[in-house]
MARTORLUM-309263 format. One record per residue (C-alpha): residue number from 1; residue in one letter; x negated, y, z negated. Coordinates in Angstrom, 2 decimals, m for minus. Each point is the difference from the previous one (the first is absolute). Example, Ala and Ser with C-alpha at 12.3 -4.5 7.8 and 13.67 -1.06 7.14 Angstrom:
# MARTORLUM-309263
> pos / code / c1 / c2 / c3
> 1 / A / m12.30 / m4.50 / m7.80 $
> 2 / S / m1.37 / 3.44 / 0.66 $
END
This chain:
# MARTORLUM-309263
> pos / code / c1 / c2 / c3
> 1 / X / m4.99 / m16.44 / 106.68 $
> 2 / X / 2.11 / 2.66 / m1.69 $
> 3 / X / m1.45 / 3.32 / m1.11 $
> 4 / X / 0.28 / m0.94 / m3.68 $
> 5 / X / m2.20 / m3.13 / 0.50 $
> 6 / X / m2.55 / 1.94 / 1.87 $
> 7 / X / m0.30 / 2.67 / m2.79 $
> 8 / X / m0.36 / m2.88 / m2.57 $
> 9 / X / m2.72 / m1.46 / 2.10 $
> 10 / X / m1.83 / 3.20 / 0.28 $
> 11 / X / 0.27 / 0.55 / m3.77 $
> 12 / X / m1.47 / m3.39 / m0.63 $
> 13 / X / m3.06 / 0.45 / 2.15 $
> 14 / X / m1.70 / 2.48 / m2.15 $
> 15 / X / 0.70 / m2.07 / m3.20 $
> 16 / X / m1.45 / m3.12 / 1.74 $
> 17 / X / m3.06 / 1.99 / 0.95 $
> 18 / X / m0.43 / 1.34 / m3.54 $
> 19 / X / 0.10 / m3.42 / m1.64 $
> 20 / X / m1.40 / m2.39 / 2.63 $
> 21 / X / m2.21 / 2.17 / 2.23 $
> 22 / X / 2.26 / m0.64 / 3.05 $
> 23 / X / 3.50 / 0.71 / 0.99 $
> 24 / X / 2.66 / m2.35 / m1.27 $
> 25 / X / 3.68 / 0.17 / 1.24 $
> 26 / X / 2.96 / m0.60 / m2.25 $
> 27 / X / 0.68 / m3.26 / 1.80 $
> 28 / X / m3.19 / m1.42 / m1.28 $
> 29 / X / 0.52 / 0.94 / m3.69 $
> 30 / X / 2.48 / m2.80 / m0.96 $
> 31 / X / m2.38 / m2.67 / 1.46 $
> 32 / X / m2.86 / 1.32 / m2.22 $
> 33 / X / 2.06 / 0.39 / m3.11 $
> 34 / X / m2.08 / m0.71 / m3.01 $
> 35 / X / m3.23 / 0.92 / 1.69 $
> 36 / X / 1.37 / 3.48 / 0.81 $
> 37 / X / 1.13 / 0.56 / m3.64 $
> 38 / X / m3.42 / m1.12 / m1.23 $
> 39 / X / m1.83 / 2.29 / 2.31 $
> 40 / X / 2.13 / 2.94 / m0.98 $
> 41 / X / m0.59 / m0.67 / m3.70 $
> 42 / X / m3.78 / m0.39 / 0.52 $
> 43 / X / m0.14 / 3.49 / 1.71 $
> 44 / X / 2.04 / 1.76 / m2.63 $
> 45 / X / m1.96 / m1.68 / m2.87 $
> 46 / X / m3.15 / 1.44 / 1.57 $
> 47 / X / 1.50 / 3.42 / 0.25 $
> 48 / X / 1.45 / 0.25 / m3.58 $
> 49 / X / m1.60 / 2.78 / m1.98 $
> 50 / X / 1.00 / 0.75 / m3.55 $
> 51 / X / 1.37 / 3.56 / m0.21 $
> 52 / X / 1.36 / 1.93 / m2.84 $
> 53 / X / 1.74 / 3.34 / m0.48 $
> 54 / X / m1.92 / 2.80 / m1.64 $
> 55 / X / 1.66 / 1.01 / m3.37 $
> 56 / X / m0.84 / 3.72 / 0.61 $
> 57 / X / 0.58 / 0.67 / 3.76 $
> 58 / X / 2.06 / m3.17 / 1.01 $
> 59 / X / m2.33 / m0.68 / 3.02 $
> 60 / X / m0.66 / m3.63 / 0.86 $
> 61 / X / m3.62 / m0.98 / m0.57 $
> 62 / X / m2.25 / m3.17 / m0.36 $
> 63 / X / m0.93 / m0.18 / m3.71 $
> 64 / X / m3.70 / m0.73 / m0.66 $
> 65 / X / m0.87 / 0.98 / m3.54 $
> 66 / X / 2.42 / 2.64 / m1.20 $
> 67 / X / 3.63 / 0.37 / 0.10 $
> 68 / X / 0.02 / 3.25 / 2.14 $
> 69 / X / m0.32 / 0.55 / 3.71 $
> 70 / X / m3.41 / 1.28 / 1.25 $
> 71 / X / 1.22 / 3.54 / 0.36 $
> 72 / X / 1.32 / 0.11 / m3.59 $
> 73 / X / m3.22 / m1.53 / m1.23 $
> 74 / X / m1.98 / 2.93 / 1.64 $
> 75 / X / 2.44 / 2.43 / m1.52 $
> 76 / X / m0.35 / m1.53 / m3.47 $
> 77 / X / m3.78 / m0.11 / 0.24 $
> 78 / X / 0.04 / 3.75 / 0.96 $
> 79 / X / 2.29 / 0.74 / m2.94 $
> 80 / X / m2.24 / m2.13 / m2.31 $
> 81 / X / m3.13 / 1.88 / 1.01 $
> 82 / X / 1.82 / 3.19 / m0.61 $
> 83 / X / 1.08 / m1.17 / m3.44 $
> 84 / X / m3.58 / m0.85 / m0.87 $
> 85 / X / m1.25 / 3.39 / 1.07 $
> 86 / X / 2.74 / 1.72 / m2.15 $
> 87 / X / m0.80 / m2.09 / m3.02 $
> 88 / X / m3.61 / 1.02 / 0.14 $
> 89 / X / 0.93 / 3.62 / m0.71 $
> 90 / X / 3.07 / m0.66 / m2.12 $
> 91 / X / m0.76 / m2.70 / m2.60 $
> 92 / X / 2.91 / 0.87 / m2.27 $
> 93 / X / 2.71 / m0.18 / 2.59 $
> 94 / X / 2.95 / m2.46 / m0.41 $
> 95 / X / 1.90 / m2.27 / 2.46 $
> 96 / X / 2.54 / 2.62 / 0.74 $
> 97 / X / m2.67 / 2.76 / 0.79 $
> 98 / X / m1.84 / m2.34 / 2.18 $
> 99 / X / 3.06 / m1.20 / 1.92 $
> 100 / X / 0.94 / 3.70 / 0.53 $
> 101 / X / m3.38 / 0.87 / 1.43 $
> 102 / X / 0.06 / m2.97 / 2.27 $
> 103 / X / 3.75 / 0.69 / 0.86 $
> 104 / X / 0.94 / m3.62 / m0.57 $
> 105 / X / 2.34 / m1.62 / m2.47 $
> 106 / X / m1.42 / m0.89 / m3.46 $
> 107 / X / 0.58 / m3.66 / 0.60 $
> 108 / X / m2.88 / m0.06 / 2.62 $
> 109 / X / m2.44 / 1.38 / m2.48 $
> 110 / X / 1.35 / m2.41 / m2.78 $
> 111 / X / m0.37 / m2.91 / 2.47 $
> 112 / X / m3.72 / 0.99 / 0.56 $
> 113 / X / m0.57 / 0.09 / m3.75 $
> 114 / X / 1.75 / m3.36 / m0.68 $
> 115 / X / m1.86 / m1.68 / 2.89 $
> 116 / X / m3.23 / 1.48 / m1.36 $
> 117 / X / m0.71 / 1.74 / 3.20 $
> 118 / X / m0.30 / 3.29 / m1.79 $
> 119 / X / m2.47 / m0.08 / m2.89 $
> 120 / X / 1.32 / 1.97 / m2.84 $
> 121 / X / m2.72 / m0.53 / m2.56 $
> 122 / X / m0.95 / 3.66 / m0.05 $
> 123 / X / 3.51 / 1.34 / 0.36 $
> 124 / X / 1.93 / m0.52 / m3.33 $
> 125 / X / 3.16 / 1.62 / 1.27 $
> 126 / X / 0.48 / m2.38 / 2.99 $
> 127 / X / 2.29 / m2.41 / m1.70 $
> 128 / X / 2.90 / m2.30 / 1.10 $
> 129 / X / 2.56 / m1.94 / m1.95 $
> 130 / X / m0.97 / m3.47 / m1.13 $
> 131 / X / 1.75 / m2.69 / 2.12 $
> 132 / X / 0.70 / m2.09 / m3.15 $
> 133 / X / 1.14 / 2.48 / m2.59 $
> 134 / X / 0.24 / 3.46 / 1.63 $
> 135 / X / m2.57 / 1.78 / m2.01 $
> 136 / X / m2.58 / 2.34 / 1.60 $
> 137 / X / m2.97 / m1.97 / 1.40 $
> 138 / X / m2.99 / 0.70 / 2.22 $
> 139 / X / 0.42 / m3.37 / 1.81 $
> 140 / X / 2.84 / m2.47 / 0.65 $
> 141 / X / 0.24 / m0.80 / m3.73 $
> 142 / X / m0.58 / 1.98 / m3.18 $
> 143 / X / m2.73 / m1.08 / m2.35 $
> 144 / X / 2.48 / m1.69 / m2.46 $
> 145 / X / 1.55 / m2.03 / 2.83 $
> 146 / X / m3.40 / m0.98 / 1.45 $
> 147 / X / m0.96 / m1.38 / m3.53 $
> 148 / X / 3.27 / m1.85 / m0.46 $
> 149 / X / m0.27 / m1.54 / 3.55 $
> 150 / X / m3.59 / m1.02 / m0.69 $
> 151 / X / 1.08 / m1.63 / m3.25 $
> 152 / X / 2.88 / m1.80 / 1.69 $
> 153 / X / m2.17 / m1.18 / 2.88 $
> 154 / X / m2.71 / m1.34 / m2.34 $
> 155 / X / 2.56 / m1.81 / m2.14 $
> 156 / X / 1.59 / m1.56 / 3.06 $
> 157 / X / m3.38 / m1.14 / 1.33 $
> 158 / X / m0.82 / m1.44 / m3.54 $
> 159 / X / 3.34 / m1.96 / 0.12 $
> 160 / X / m0.73 / m1.32 / 3.47 $
> 161 / X / m3.48 / m1.05 / m1.11 $
> 162 / X / 1.50 / m1.89 / m3.02 $
> 163 / X / 2.59 / m1.71 / 1.97 $
> 164 / X / m2.57 / m1.31 / 2.55 $
> 165 / X / m0.64 / m3.76 / m0.59 $
> 166 / X / m3.75 / 0.17 / 0.71 $
> 167 / X / m2.69 / 2.57 / m0.70 $
> 168 / X / m1.34 / m0.39 / 3.48 $
> 169 / X / 2.22 / 2.16 / 2.40 $
> 170 / X / m1.31 / m1.49 / 3.17 $
> 171 / X / m2.69 / 2.64 / 0.78 $
> 172 / X / m3.05 / m0.43 / 2.13 $
> 173 / X / m3.41 / m1.12 / m1.37 $
> 174 / X / m2.89 / 2.49 / 0.78 $
> 175 / X / m3.45 / 0.13 / m1.15 $
END
């Protein structure tokens, strides 16, 4: 046997042990063909874990509930608590002042407001631009756009109900 063949045989042994629990030489692989391929795919399917890249730090992580890695979630929670404490003593601050105090970009504070993580009910100056029209708002949409969207959705729902051939929409009967 040549040195190259011995090296291939030595390389194959750990792979066979990994997939089959015992050593398998390269000479046996062609005989087992489809069986080998199936075993390899089964083992890799079991080992596949969904990973994502953190948009803030770029680390790979396993997403569970949020779109950030665990370290960035802890950092955001620390910043969020710091923001809440600052707002208790400074009820008239705006987004820019809060972001400067936290030493973060304004978009972080705006995201908290739009996602309703930061309650701005008692803070009239914490405003963001409306997603629909661009006016100042304390939520994702300004009051006028919320009213217009509510009207549009109710009209669309009414049209769907009118186009429905039957009054019964297939719900469940309960007592």
